[in-house]
C-alpha positions as CSV (number, residue, x, y, z in Angstrom):
1,M,0.0,0.1,-0.1
2,T,1.3,3.6,-0.9
3,T,0.6,6.7,0.8
4,P,-0.7,9.4,-1.5
5,A,1.1,13.0,-1.6
6,P,-0.5,15.5,0.9
7,S,-2.7,18.1,-0.7
8,P,-1.1,21.4,-1.0
9,G,-4.0,22.9,0.7
10,R,-3.7,20.9,3.8
11,A,-1.3,22.0,6.5
12,C,-2.4,19.6,9.4
13,C,-0.5,16.4,8.5
14,A,2.7,15.2,10.2
15,E,4.7,16.1,6.9
16,F,4.1,19.6,7.4
17,A,4.8,19.5,11.1
18,R,8.4,18.0,10.3
19,V,9.4,21.4,8.7
20,S,7.7,23.7,11.4
21,R,9.9,25.2,13.9
22,R,8.6,22.8,16.4
23,G,9.4,19.9,14.1
24,V,13.1,20.8,13.8
25,L,13.5,21.3,17.4
26,G,11.3,18.4,18.4
27,G,14.5,16.1,17.5
28,A,17.3,18.2,19.0
29,L,19.5,16.6,21.2
30,A,22.0,18.0,24.0
31,L,25.3,16.9,22.4
32,A,28.6,18.9,22.7
33,G,26.6,21.9,23.8
34,V,23.9,22.7,21.4
35,S,23.1,20.1,18.5
36,T,20.6,20.1,15.9
37,A,18.8,16.9,14.5
38,I,18.4,16.6,10.6
39,G,16.5,13.8,9.8
40,S,18.0,11.0,11.8
41,A,21.2,12.8,11.7
42,V,22.8,14.8,14.4
43,V,25.1,17.8,13.9
44,T,26.7,19.8,16.6
45,A,27.2,23.6,16.0
46,S,30.0,24.9,13.9
47,P,30.5,26.2,10.2
48,A,30.7,23.5,7.8
49,R,33.7,22.9,5.5
50,A,34.3,20.6,2.6
51,A,38.0,19.4,2.3
52,S,40.1,16.6,1.4
53,A,41.1,14.4,4.2
54,D,44.7,13.0,3.8
55,S,44.3,10.2,6.7
56,V,40.9,8.6,7.8
57,L,40.7,6.8,11.0
58,V,37.9,4.2,11.5
59,V,37.5,3.2,15.1
60,L,35.5,-0.5,15.3
61,S,34.2,-0.8,19.0
62,L,33.4,-4.6,19.6
63,R,30.6,-3.8,22.2
64,G,30.2,-6.4,24.9
65,A,33.8,-7.4,25.7
66,A,35.0,-9.6,22.9
67,D,37.3,-12.6,24.0
68,G,40.7,-11.9,22.5
69,L,41.8,-15.1,23.4
70,S,39.4,-16.7,20.7
71,L,40.2,-14.2,18.1
72,V,44.2,-14.4,18.4
73,V,44.8,-17.6,20.2
74,P,47.9,-18.1,22.4
75,H,48.2,-21.9,21.4
76,G,52.1,-21.6,22.6
77,D,50.7,-21.2,26.1
78,P,49.7,-24.7,27.5
79,V,47.3,-23.0,30.0
80,Y,45.0,-21.8,27.1
81,Y,44.0,-25.5,26.3
82,A,43.9,-26.8,30.0
83,A,41.5,-23.7,30.9
84,R,39.3,-24.4,27.9
85,P,38.7,-27.9,27.4
86,R,35.5,-27.5,25.3
87,I,35.7,-24.2,23.6
88,A,39.5,-23.7,22.8
89,V,40.2,-23.2,19.2
90,P,42.5,-26.3,18.0
91,A,46.0,-25.2,17.2
92,A,45.6,-27.2,13.8
93,S,42.9,-24.9,12.7
94,L,44.6,-21.7,13.4
95,L,45.8,-19.3,10.7
96,A,49.0,-17.2,10.3
97,K,50.6,-19.0,13.3
98,D,53.9,-18.3,14.7
99,D,55.4,-20.0,17.7
100,M,52.9,-18.4,20.3
101,F,50.0,-17.1,18.4
102,G,47.4,-17.7,15.5
103,L,44.3,-16.2,14.1
104,H,40.8,-17.9,14.6
105,P,39.9,-19.7,11.3
106,A,36.8,-17.7,10.8
107,L,39.3,-14.6,10.1
108,A,40.1,-16.3,6.9
109,P,38.9,-13.2,4.8
110,L,41.5,-11.0,6.3
111,L,44.6,-13.1,5.3
112,P,45.1,-11.3,2.2
113,L,45.5,-8.1,4.3
114,W,47.8,-10.1,7.0
115,R,49.9,-11.4,4.2
116,A,50.4,-8.0,2.5
117,G,51.5,-6.5,6.0
118,K,48.2,-4.3,6.5
119,L,46.9,-6.3,9.4
120,A,48.4,-6.6,12.8
121,A,47.3,-7.7,16.2
122,V,48.5,-6.3,19.5
123,H,47.8,-8.7,22.5
124,A,47.6,-8.3,26.1
125,T,46.1,-4.7,25.8
126,G,43.5,-2.8,28.1
127,L,43.1,-0.3,30.9
128,P,45.4,0.4,33.4
129,A,43.5,-1.3,36.2
130,P,40.6,-3.9,35.7
131,N,37.2,-2.6,35.4
132,R,34.4,-5.1,34.9
133,S,31.3,-3.0,34.4
134,H,30.5,-2.7,30.6
135,F,29.3,0.7,30.9
136,A,32.0,2.1,33.1
137,A,34.7,0.4,31.4
138,M,33.6,1.6,28.0
139,E,33.3,5.0,29.3
140,E,36.5,4.9,30.6
141,V,38.2,3.8,27.6
142,E,36.4,6.2,25.2
143,D,37.1,9.2,27.5
144,A,40.7,8.1,27.9
145,D,41.5,10.7,30.6
146,P,41.4,9.1,34.0
147,G,40.3,11.5,37.0
148,S,39.2,14.5,34.6
149,A,35.9,16.1,35.4
150,T,35.7,17.2,31.8
151,R,33.4,14.8,29.8
152,Q,35.4,14.7,26.4
153,G,36.1,11.6,24.4
154,W,39.8,11.1,23.1
155,L,38.4,11.3,19.4
156,N,36.9,14.8,20.0
157,R,40.2,16.2,21.5
158,L,41.9,14.6,18.4
159,I,40.0,16.5,16.2
160,G,40.2,19.6,18.3
161,T,44.0,19.5,17.6
162,D,42.9,20.7,14.1
163,A,42.9,24.3,13.4
164,N,40.1,23.5,10.5
165,R,37.3,22.1,12.5
166,S,34.1,21.4,11.1
167,P,30.9,19.2,11.5
168,L,32.1,17.0,8.7
169,Q,35.6,16.0,10.4
170,A,34.1,13.3,12.6
171,V,31.1,11.1,12.2
172,N,29.5,8.2,13.9
173,L,27.7,5.8,11.6
174,G,25.0,3.3,12.5
175,G,23.0,5.3,14.9
176,G,22.0,9.0,16.3
177,V,23.6,8.7,19.6
178,V,27.3,10.1,19.7
179,P,29.6,7.7,21.5
180,T,31.7,8.9,24.4
181,S,34.8,8.8,22.2
182,L,33.2,11.7,20.1
183,Y,31.6,13.4,22.9
184,G,33.1,17.2,23.6
185,A,33.2,20.5,22.6
186,E,34.3,19.8,18.9
187,P,31.5,19.7,16.4
188,V,30.8,16.0,15.1
189,M,27.9,14.4,13.1
190,S,26.1,11.2,13.9
191,T,23.8,9.5,11.6
192,G,22.1,6.0,10.9
193,S,23.1,6.3,7.3
194,V,24.4,8.6,4.4
195,D,21.1,8.9,3.0
196,A,19.6,10.3,6.5
197,V,21.6,13.5,6.2
198,S,18.9,15.6,4.6
199,I,16.6,18.4,5.5
200,P,13.2,17.3,6.8
201,G,10.6,18.2,4.1
202,D,13.4,18.5,1.3
203,D,11.9,15.7,-0.5
204,Q,10.1,14.8,-4.0
205,W,6.7,16.7,-3.0
206,D,8.7,19.9,-2.6
207,T,9.1,20.6,-6.1
208,T,9.7,24.3,-5.8
209,G,12.1,24.3,-2.6
210,G,9.6,26.1,-0.7
211,R,9.8,24.2,2.6
212,V,13.6,24.7,2.8
213,R,13.1,28.5,2.0
214,S,10.8,28.4,4.8
215,L,13.1,26.9,7.2
216,H,15.6,29.6,6.3
217,T,13.0,32.2,6.9
218,L,12.6,30.9,10.3
219,W,16.3,30.6,11.1
220,D,18.6,32.6,9.3
221,G,17.9,35.6,11.5
222,E,18.4,33.8,14.7
223,A,21.7,34.9,16.4
224,G,21.4,32.6,19.4
225,P,23.0,29.1,19.8
226,L,20.1,27.4,18.1
227,G,20.1,29.7,15.3
228,R,23.9,29.1,14.8
229,A,23.2,25.5,15.1
230,V,20.6,25.1,12.5
231,G,22.7,27.3,10.2
232,S,25.5,24.7,10.8
233,A,23.1,22.0,9.9
234,F,22.1,23.4,6.8
235,A,25.9,24.0,5.8
236,A,26.9,20.5,6.7
237,V,24.0,18.9,4.8
238,D,25.1,20.8,1.6
239,S,28.6,19.9,2.1
240,F,27.5,16.3,2.6
241,G,26.3,16.1,-1.0
242,P,29.2,14.3,-2.6
243,V,28.9,11.4,-0.1
244,R,25.3,11.0,-0.8
245,A,26.2,10.9,-4.6
246,T,28.4,8.0,-4.1
247,P,27.3,4.3,-5.1
248,D,25.9,2.1,-2.3
249,R,27.8,-1.1,-2.6
250,A,26.2,-2.8,0.4
251,A,25.4,-5.8,-1.6
252,A,29.1,-6.8,-1.4
253,Y,29.3,-6.8,2.3
254,P,27.7,-9.1,4.7
255,R,24.0,-8.7,5.5
256,S,24.6,-7.4,9.0
257,D,24.5,-4.2,10.9
258,L,28.3,-4.2,10.7
259,G,28.4,-4.7,7.0
260,R,25.6,-2.2,6.5
261,A,27.6,0.3,8.7
262,L,31.0,-0.3,6.9
263,A,29.4,0.2,3.6
264,E,28.4,3.5,4.6
265,V,31.8,4.5,5.9
266,A,33.2,3.3,2.5
267,R,30.7,6.0,1.0
268,V,31.8,8.7,3.2
269,V,35.5,8.0,2.4
270,R,34.7,8.0,-1.3
271,G,32.8,11.2,-1.2
272,D,36.0,12.9,0.2
273,V,34.3,15.7,2.1
274,G,36.8,16.1,4.9
275,V,35.9,13.4,7.3
276,E,38.7,12.0,9.2
277,V,37.3,10.1,12.0
278,V,34.6,7.5,11.7
279,T,33.2,5.5,14.6
280,V,31.0,2.3,14.0
281,D,29.9,-0.6,16.5
282,Q,29.7,-4.4,16.4
283,G,27.8,-5.6,19.3
284,D,26.7,-8.9,21.1
285,W,30.2,-9.9,22.1
286,D,29.1,-10.5,25.7
287,M,29.2,-14.4,25.6
288,H,28.6,-15.5,29.0
289,S,27.1,-18.5,27.7
290,D,27.0,-20.5,24.1
291,L,30.3,-18.9,23.1
292,G,30.6,-22.5,21.2
293,T,33.2,-23.9,19.0
294,L,34.2,-24.0,15.3
295,Q,31.0,-25.8,14.6
296,W,28.6,-23.8,16.3
297,G,28.0,-20.7,18.6
298,R,28.0,-17.1,18.9
299,M,31.9,-16.6,18.6
300,R,31.9,-18.1,15.3
301,R,29.2,-16.1,14.1
302,N,30.5,-13.0,15.1
303,V,34.1,-13.4,14.0
304,E,32.5,-14.4,10.6
305,D,30.6,-11.2,10.4
306,L,33.7,-9.0,11.6
307,A,36.3,-10.5,9.2
308,G,33.8,-10.6,6.3
309,S,32.7,-7.0,6.6
310,V,36.4,-5.6,7.3
311,A,37.5,-7.6,4.3
312,A,34.5,-6.2,1.9
313,F,35.4,-2.5,3.5
314,F,38.8,-2.7,2.3
315,T,38.1,-4.2,-1.1
316,D,35.3,-1.6,-1.7
317,L,37.9,1.2,-0.9
318,G,40.2,0.1,-3.5
319,A,43.0,2.7,-4.0
320,L,41.6,4.8,-1.2
321,A,42.6,2.1,1.4
322,S,46.0,3.9,1.1
323,K,44.8,6.5,3.6
324,V,42.3,4.5,5.8
325,T,43.4,2.8,9.1
326,L,41.0,0.7,11.1
327,V,41.2,-0.1,14.7
328,T,39.1,-2.4,16.8
329,I,38.7,-1.9,20.6
330,S,36.5,-3.2,23.2
331,E,36.0,-2.5,26.7
332,F,37.7,-5.5,28.4
333,G,38.6,-9.4,27.8
334,R,37.2,-12.3,29.1
335,R,38.2,-14.9,32.0
336,V,40.9,-17.2,30.9
337,V,38.8,-20.2,32.2
338,E,35.6,-21.5,30.4
339,N,32.6,-21.4,32.6
340,D,29.8,-24.1,33.0
341,S,27.7,-22.6,30.0
342,L,30.3,-23.0,27.6
343,G,31.0,-19.3,27.9
344,L,33.3,-17.0,29.6
345,D,32.7,-14.4,32.2
346,H,34.1,-10.6,32.5
347,G,37.8,-10.4,32.4
348,Y,40.7,-8.0,31.9
349,G,43.4,-8.0,29.2
350,N,42.4,-8.3,25.2
351,V,43.6,-7.7,21.7
352,M,43.5,-4.9,19.3
353,L,43.4,-5.5,15.8
354,L,44.8,-2.8,13.4
355,A,44.3,-2.8,9.4
356,G,45.1,-0.6,6.5
357,A,47.5,2.5,6.1
358,G,50.5,2.9,8.2
359,V,50.3,-0.5,10.0
360,K,53.3,-2.8,10.5
361,G,51.3,-6.1,9.8
362,G,51.6,-9.6,9.3
363,R,52.9,-9.9,12.8
364,Y,51.8,-9.9,16.6
365,H,52.9,-7.2,18.7
366,G,52.9,-6.6,22.6
367,T,54.6,-8.4,25.2
368,W,52.8,-11.8,26.4
369,P,52.5,-12.1,30.3
370,G,51.4,-15.7,30.2
371,L,48.2,-17.2,31.5
372,S,47.2,-18.6,34.7
373,D,44.3,-21.0,35.2
374,G,43.0,-20.1,38.3
375,L,39.0,-19.9,38.6
376,D,39.2,-16.0,38.5
377,A,42.5,-16.0,36.1
378,D,42.6,-13.1,33.7
379,L,44.9,-12.2,30.9
380,L,47.0,-9.4,32.3
381,V,47.5,-6.0,30.5
382,T,50.9,-5.4,29.5
383,T,50.3,-2.6,27.0
384,D,48.0,0.2,27.7
385,Y,45.5,0.6,25.0
386,R,46.4,4.3,24.8
387,S,50.1,3.5,23.8
388,V,48.4,1.8,20.7
389,L,46.0,4.5,19.9
390,A,48.9,7.2,20.6
391,E,51.0,5.5,17.7
392,V,48.0,6.0,15.4
393,V,46.9,9.5,16.2
394,S,50.6,10.7,15.9
395,T,51.7,8.7,12.8
396,R,48.5,9.2,10.9
397,F,47.6,12.8,12.1
398,G,50.7,14.1,13.5
399,A,48.7,14.8,16.6
400,S,49.9,15.8,20.0
401,T,49.6,12.8,22.2
402,A,49.8,15.0,25.3
403,K,46.6,16.7,24.1
404,V,44.7,13.5,23.0
405,F,45.7,11.6,26.1
406,P,46.4,14.2,28.7
407,G,48.7,12.9,31.6
408,F,49.6,9.6,29.8
409,R,53.2,9.0,28.6
410,P,52.8,6.1,25.8
411,E,55.1,3.5,25.5
412,T,56.6,2.4,22.0
413,V,54.4,-0.4,20.6
414,G,56.0,-0.6,17.2
415,V,52.5,-1.5,15.5
416,M,52.6,1.8,13.3
417,T,55.1,3.1,10.6
418,S,56.1,6.9,11.1
419,L,54.8,9.6,8.6
């Protein structure tokens, strides 16, 4: 069933309400000061600027605490198999093995990147002290400024180091809520999809452009914060045009939320409107039960989705992959010892995967602490996750790590090449 177009003489329907002053304000969210909702997109107040980005960072959050010991298996540590008699990944099935580590076999789509030296892993990474609360740990990871009373994420501080700031500099794709890493004083955009970045009412029914002109009449003369925010939104939507014009190649990706999100990220990169930072999520890594084996279970499905989506993303980018770096991060790892439900409870240390531009790939980085098989045993953290991120922001953006990670002195990890 189709919905007929509204009669020009009617002004009472929801469609007309969308373009009223109340319709615009109804979706406004208090993010980074003042922000304005545009369709399902959120843009914070600042003049827009469309300019090419030399480097693009994609931060992929594995929400729910992924088990790094399943993603990158320490087959050379005998405790691993003793602690997981039913769910351990057999050494014979691992990929890209060295004396200690090997990749989960479901990561096979990423082997071309590994062999090309464009995919690496850093094991035993995490927070400086354990935090097993999902929300508190993710807030701490994304804020990356322990003890500070200022609520500003590390990615917001990163874009703040650039003198040419704009709402197009950082984008969250896959939802309208800005993650903590992007939250702060600097302007960002958050949207569910590229095509959602539009002015409400600017559609096929408005053949004369009258609705948009009406919005300009309402807001162009407003000198206050809301007026500036709406003006910024107009400018951002206009500047986002080249991204909307790029082809949607989602059919080449897994049919999943992550596949859809990374297909949208590729459109943003191809549109080349100055976006330097993009955040995306892959959820459902909280596997207290039914983590499973290579034949069944949630881990296998999640790893297949992760590998297939990331591989499709870099294939989609083509030559543009030379300026894109992707980093995975999760709030904490899982226990070393399996539980009675064929799953794993909240742990501590984890693994970070890095792919793309500037990555010293085809190898495993970090210092291995060894495993313990006590009931509450954790993988200990030997590399603060901020040291990994600090190498990315310094080598790819030339940014001051002291500004992005206040009070932190990063150690050398060696996972990134210098500019």
